[in-house]
C-alpha positions in Angstrom: 130.4 120.6 63.8 132.1 121.9 66.6 131.7 120.1 69.7 129.1 122.1 71.4 126.8 121.3 68.3 128.2 117.7 68.6 127.0 117.3 72.3 123.6 119.4 71.4 122.7 117.4 68.0 123.3 114.5 70.0 121.1 115.1 73.2 118.4 116.3 71.6 118.8 113.8 69.1 118.4 116.3 65.9 120.7 117.9 63.0 122.7 120.9 62.9 120.0 122.7 60.8 117.6 122.1 63.2 119.3 123.1 66.3 119.3 126.5 64.4 116.2 126.5 63.3 114.8 125.9 66.8 116.6 127.8 68.8 113.9 129.7 70.3 112.4 126.0 71.4 111.7 126.4 75.5 113.0 122.6 76.5 111.2 120.3 78.7 112.5 119.6 82.5 113.9 116.5 81.4 115.7 117.7 78.3 117.2 120.6 79.9 118.5 118.3 83.2 119.7 116.1 80.6 121.8 119.1 78.8 122.8 120.4 82.4 124.5 117.6 83.1 126.0 116.8 79.9 127.9 120.4 79.6 129.1 119.8 83.6 130.7 116.5 82.7 132.3 118.2 79.4 133.5 120.7 82.0 135.3 118.8 84.5 136.8 117.4 81.5 135.1 114.2 80.3 136.2 113.5 77.0 133.5 114.2 74.6 133.7 110.6 73.0 132.6 109.2 76.5 130.2 111.6 76.8 128.5 110.3 73.6 129.5 107.1 74.2 131.2 106.5 70.5 133.5 108.2 68.0 134.6 107.5 64.5 137.9 105.7 63.4 138.9 105.1 59.7 135.2 105.9 58.9 133.2 103.7 60.7 131.3 104.1 64.0 133.0 102.9 67.6 131.3 102.3 70.6 133.7 103.8 73.5 133.4 103.9 77.6 135.7 104.0 80.3 136.7 100.5 79.8 138.4 101.4 76.9 141.3 104.1 75.3 140.1 106.3 72.8 141.5 105.4 69.6 143.2 108.3 68.1 143.7 109.5 64.3 147.5 108.8 64.9 146.7 104.7 65.2 144.6 105.0 62.0 148.3 105.1 60.3 148.7 101.6 61.9 145.9 100.2 60.3 147.0 101.9 57.1 150.6 100.7 57.5 149.0 97.0 57.8 146.8 97.3 54.7 149.9 98.6 52.9 152.0 95.5 53.8 149.6 92.5 53.0 150.8 92.5 49.7 154.5 91.3 51.2 152.8 88.8 53.7 154.5 85.4 53.6 150.3 83.7 52.6 149.2 86.2 50.1 148.0 84.9 47.4 146.7 87.4 44.6 147.7 91.5 44.4 145.9 93.9 46.7 143.1 96.0 45.0 143.6 98.6 47.5 145.2 101.5 46.1 144.0 104.1 48.5 143.4 102.6 51.9 142.3 105.6 53.2 139.7 105.7 50.9 138.1 102.5 51.9 138.7 100.3 48.9 138.8 97.0 49.6 141.7 94.7 49.4 141.3 90.9 48.2 143.3 88.7 50.3 143.4 85.1 50.9 144.7 83.3 53.6 146.2 85.9 55.4 146.4 85.8 59.8 146.5 89.0 61.4 147.3 89.4 65.2 145.9 92.4 66.9 147.8 92.7 70.5 146.0 94.8 73.0 142.5 95.3 70.8 140.8 97.5 73.2 137.9 98.8 71.4 138.8 96.3 68.8 139.0 99.6 66.2 142.6 98.2 64.6 141.1 94.6 64.1 137.7 95.4 63.1 138.7 98.1 60.6 141.6 95.2 59.6 138.0 93.1 59.0 136.3 95.5 56.9 139.0 96.0 54.5 140.6 92.7 54.4 137.1 90.9 54.1 139.1 87.5 53.1 141.6 87.6 55.9 141.5 86.0 59.1 141.8 88.3 62.1 142.2 87.7 65.9 142.6 90.2 68.5 143.4 89.6 72.4 143.4 91.8 75.3 143.8 91.7 79.4 140.8 93.1 80.0 137.7 91.6 79.9 135.4 94.5 79.9 137.3 96.0 77.2 137.0 92.9 75.0 133.1 92.9 75.7 133.4 96.1 74.2 135.5 95.0 70.9 132.9 92.2 70.8 129.8 94.8 70.3 132.0 97.2 67.8 132.7 94.1 65.8 128.9 93.4 65.6 128.2 96.8 65.0 130.3 97.1 62.0 128.9 93.8 60.6 132.3 91.9 61.4 131.5 90.3 64.4 131.7 86.5 62.5 134.9 87.1 61.3 137.3 88.1 64.6 138.1 85.7 66.6 138.3 87.2 70.4 140.4 85.9 73.2 141.2 87.4 76.9 145.2 87.5 77.1 147.9 89.3 78.7 149.7 89.4 75.2 151.0 85.9 74.1 150.6 84.8 78.2 147.4 83.2 77.7 148.7 80.7 75.1 150.9 79.7 77.6 148.7 79.5 80.5 146.8 76.8 78.3 149.9 74.7 77.6 149.2 74.6 74.2 152.8 73.7 72.3 153.6 76.0 69.7 153.0 73.0 67.0 149.3 72.4 68.5 148.7 76.4 68.3 149.7 76.4 64.6 146.7 73.5 64.0 144.5 75.4 66.4 144.7 79.1 64.4 147.1 80.6 67.3 150.5 80.7 65.6 152.0 81.6 62.0 150.9 84.6 61.7 151.6 87.0 59.0 151.5 90.3 60.6 150.9 91.0 64.3 150.0 94.6 65.2 149.8 96.5 68.5 149.4 100.1 69.7 150.7 98.9 73.0 150.4 101.7 76.4 153.8 103.5 76.3 153.4 106.2 79.2 155.9 106.3 81.1 154.1 105.4 84.7 155.7 109.0 86.4 154.1 110.8 83.6 150.6 109.3 84.0 149.4 111.6 86.6 151.1 114.6 84.6 148.6 113.8 81.6 145.8 116.4 80.4 142.5 116.1 82.1 140.7 114.5 79.8 143.4 111.6 79.6 142.5 110.5 83.2 139.8 109.5 82.5 140.9 106.7 80.5 142.5 103.3 81.7 145.4 103.4 83.3 146.5 100.4 81.6 146.1 101.3 78.4 148.2 104.4 79.5 151.0 103.0 81.8 154.0 101.4 79.9 156.4 100.5 83.1 158.6 103.0 84.3 160.4 103.7 80.7 157.5 103.3 78.6 158.7 100.3 76.6 157.9 97.5 79.1 155.3 96.2 76.3 158.0 96.7 74.0 159.9 94.4 75.5 158.2 91.7 76.0 156.0 92.0 72.3 159.5 91.9 70.5 160.9 89.0 72.7 157.9 86.8 72.2 156.4 87.9 68.8 158.7 85.9 66.3 157.6 82.8 67.8 153.7 83.5 66.7 154.9 85.1 62.7 155.8 83.1 59.6 159.0 83.7 58.4 158.7 86.7 56.6 155.9 87.9 58.5 155.3 91.6 60.0 155.6 92.9 63.5 154.1 96.2 63.4 154.3 98.8 66.5 152.5 101.9 67.1 154.9 104.1 69.3 155.1 107.3 71.6 157.1 110.2 70.9 160.8 110.2 71.1 160.5 106.4 71.6 162.1 105.0 68.4 165.4 105.1 68.5 165.0 103.0 72.3 162.9 100.7 70.7 165.3 100.0 67.8 167.8 98.9 70.5 165.5 96.5 72.1 164.9 95.3 68.6 169.1 95.0 68.2 169.0 92.4 71.1 166.2 90.0 69.2 168.2 89.7 66.3 165.0 88.2 64.9 163.7 91.0 63.5 164.8 93.6 61.2 163.4 96.5 61.0 162.1 97.6 57.7 160.6 101.4 57.9 159.7 104.1 60.4 156.6 106.4 59.6 156.0 109.6 60.3 152.8 111.3 61.6 150.9 114.5 60.7 153.2 116.4 63.1 156.7 114.6 61.5 157.0 112.6 64.7 158.1 108.5 64.3 155.0 107.2 65.2 155.0 103.6 63.0 158.0 100.9 63.3 157.6 98.1 60.4 159.7 95.0 61.2 160.1 92.0 59.3 161.0 88.0 60.5 164.4 87.3 59.4 
């Protein structure tokens, strides 16, 4: 369906065929008013996902509102990459049966622990929990309202009992709780096999120049500081202390940022770059690194 059909079928609560079969039907005042409001919102540039209150990601449905960043198709590659590397994790105990992740085949994995930093809508953590039913999934976000949406999405996709959500500014929450690294390992907050993140990466000065639709999304999910790399510096610096030896840090990145992010990794020296994956537009999009 095109965008107009999607909006009308949602507002009128009908399928596409009914939309055309009943095109002569006169709408009552309340429905007409609702249609008018929806069209005005879209004309003003509000993303269709916010208007509908939902979107699709990895073949799953997710609730979205203005508290969370709208999941993008490129981020599906981040999930697919994490699934691909599960078989190489330190805790992996038996072969993965997931030959084609994008075709929604479950992987059989025991004991693998994955942390999603900056979970937002929960699309990454929920998708991983759905496709890795035997893995342990953890997810953090600095935003309480975003975590509320993420928990709803976990329930919507029947994985709410399999994901541990907690509020934290990247890894700062661990330090605020004054838990030693040893205690964190016992409590399940360290010793991860994989850490994944799609951090904010737009340079602060560029935010106001973005398309009108993007202006509706939370600034905290967009702004990556002066050069767009602030969150990468923090994540790269601190991740080795939370990963097992041989564990993976997998990051999504923006256009033209790959080489600068690689330079940050060189300063870390505890992580080595294993692979750079391009998106469908031939842009470097996913960076895979491993603890040495």
